[in-house]
C-alpha positions, 0 to 999 in steps of 0.5 A, a space after each residue: 499500500 505504501 508503494 501505491 500511495 507513492 505511485 498515486 502521488 506521482 500520478 496526481 502530480 500529473 494532474 496538479 501540473 496541468 491545473 497549476 500550469 492552467 493557473 500560472 498561465 494567467 500570472 504572466 508579468 505578476 512580480 516580473 515573472 512569466 507564467 512558466 517561472 511561476 510554475 517552477 516556483 510553486 512546484 519547486 518551493 515546497 520541496 526544499 523544506 520537505 527535503 530538509 525535514 525528511 533528512 532530519 527526521 527520518 533514518 535508514 532503519 527504525 531503530 535509529 529514529 529518535 522520536 520512536 519509542 522501543 515498541 514502535 521501533 520493534 513493531 516497524 522492524 517486524 513490519 518491514 521484515 515481513 514485507 521484505 520476506 526476510 529469512 530467519 537470522 538475516 539482519 534487517 539493519 545491515 547497511 553495508 554493501 555486499 558484493 556477492 549480493 550484487 552478483 546475485 542480481 545478475 544471475 537470478 533469472 527472476 530479476 530479468 523477468 521482473 525487468 521484462 514486465 517493467 519494459 511494458 510498463 515504461 513503454 506505455 508510460 512514455 506513450 502517455 507522456 508523449 501522445 496525450 499532450 498531442 492528443 489534447 492539442 488536436 481537440 481544438 481547445 484554447 491553449 490554456 484549457 489544453 493544461 486542464 485537459 491533461 489533468 483528468 486522466 492522471 487524476 483517475 489514474 491516481 484513484 485507481 492506483 490507490 484502489 488497486 494497491 489497497 486491494 493487493 495489500 489487504 489480500 497480500 497478492 500481487 501477481 494477479 493485481 498486476 496482470 489485471 492492471 496490464 490487462 486494462 491497459 492492453 484493452 485500452 490499446 485494442 480499443 485504440 485500434 478498433 475505434 481510432 475513427 470514432 473521434 477525438 473524445 472517444 480516443 481521450 477516453 480510451 487513453 484515460 483507460 490506459 492511464 488508469 491501468 498502466 499507473 496502477 500496474 507500476 507501483 505493484 510491480 515494484 512492491 512485488 519485486 521488493 517483497 521478493 528479493 532479500 538481502 539489503 544490497 541485493 534488494 537495492 540493486 534489484 530495484 535499480 536494475 529493473 527500473 533502469 532496464 524498463 526505460 528501454 521503453 523510452 527508446 522504443 517510443 520515438 521509433 514507433 510513433 512517427 510522423 508519417 503515421 499520424 493521425 491514427 499511429 496504428 503501427 505504434 498502437 499495435 507495437 505498443 499494445 504487443 509490448 504490453 501483452 508480452 509483459 502480461 504473459 510474463 507476469 503470469 509466468 512469473 507468478 506460476 514459477 514463484 508458486 512452484 518454487 514455494 511448493 518446492 521449498 515446502 517439500 525439501 528434505 531436511 538434508 536439502 533444506 540444510 544444504 540450501 541454507 548453507 549458501 553464503 548470504 542466501 538472501 531470498 534463496 534461503 529455503 525458509 523464505 516463501 515468495 509473495 504471489 
């Protein structure tokens, strides 16, 4: 749920930026500043004190926070341990860089599956940031109103992100929720291909559907990854690797959405939808693999369990760990 709140805030920022830009467009020459300068000031000013407060009050681990009592520290430590699926005996406050865990990231095939899912997520996200402004502009609204029209898709995406995140957290399930979100985005691309000639308002609504699906998916992916990767260093490296790997989607978008394909962009929609469909298939495959691995560990003999537990820095490979599905 915490990751959903973070993802929802990212979606909400898109809506707030649209509304704020609309407002600052009427503030031209106030205080000798242009409208875009007011936008930067109003968006950036709260971040400075908030960053300082966060640096002072928050620490890396609950045990180091001064304003919590011992019971609260223990409660948060247990919560983080349960969320991360930490094996018995693995320290939760370890802050050292373990190079062996760095190596584990690149030899764990599950990390690459998470990365493949991330590519589909980022491809659709970059699609939205590229196409939505162009779509709104083509609807013929005045320039100032265009900024307002970019807000509703992001606002609805924020609500959907929180609802899906709440459901996932309540049921302690990620795979099916992620698959559902990707399916909603895929459905949007299918509708985009079949209803491309039904008018710009229809395309705007379909784009909103894609926005709701894909912005709900990414927080689920990150929380699923974080829950299923053990070890402080391995978890941090895995999140960085998957996020960076997913940015391949940013390379794809300019290649598939070309000027010559305007205004339907059928080639781009077909390719982008195919990439999202591939991510959906990988999501279901990964969930099945994790479920089978959990069953395998449950049925280990005492000798097999002892042998697998003897691996140096076992992280999430420890036989006591069960992957979150």
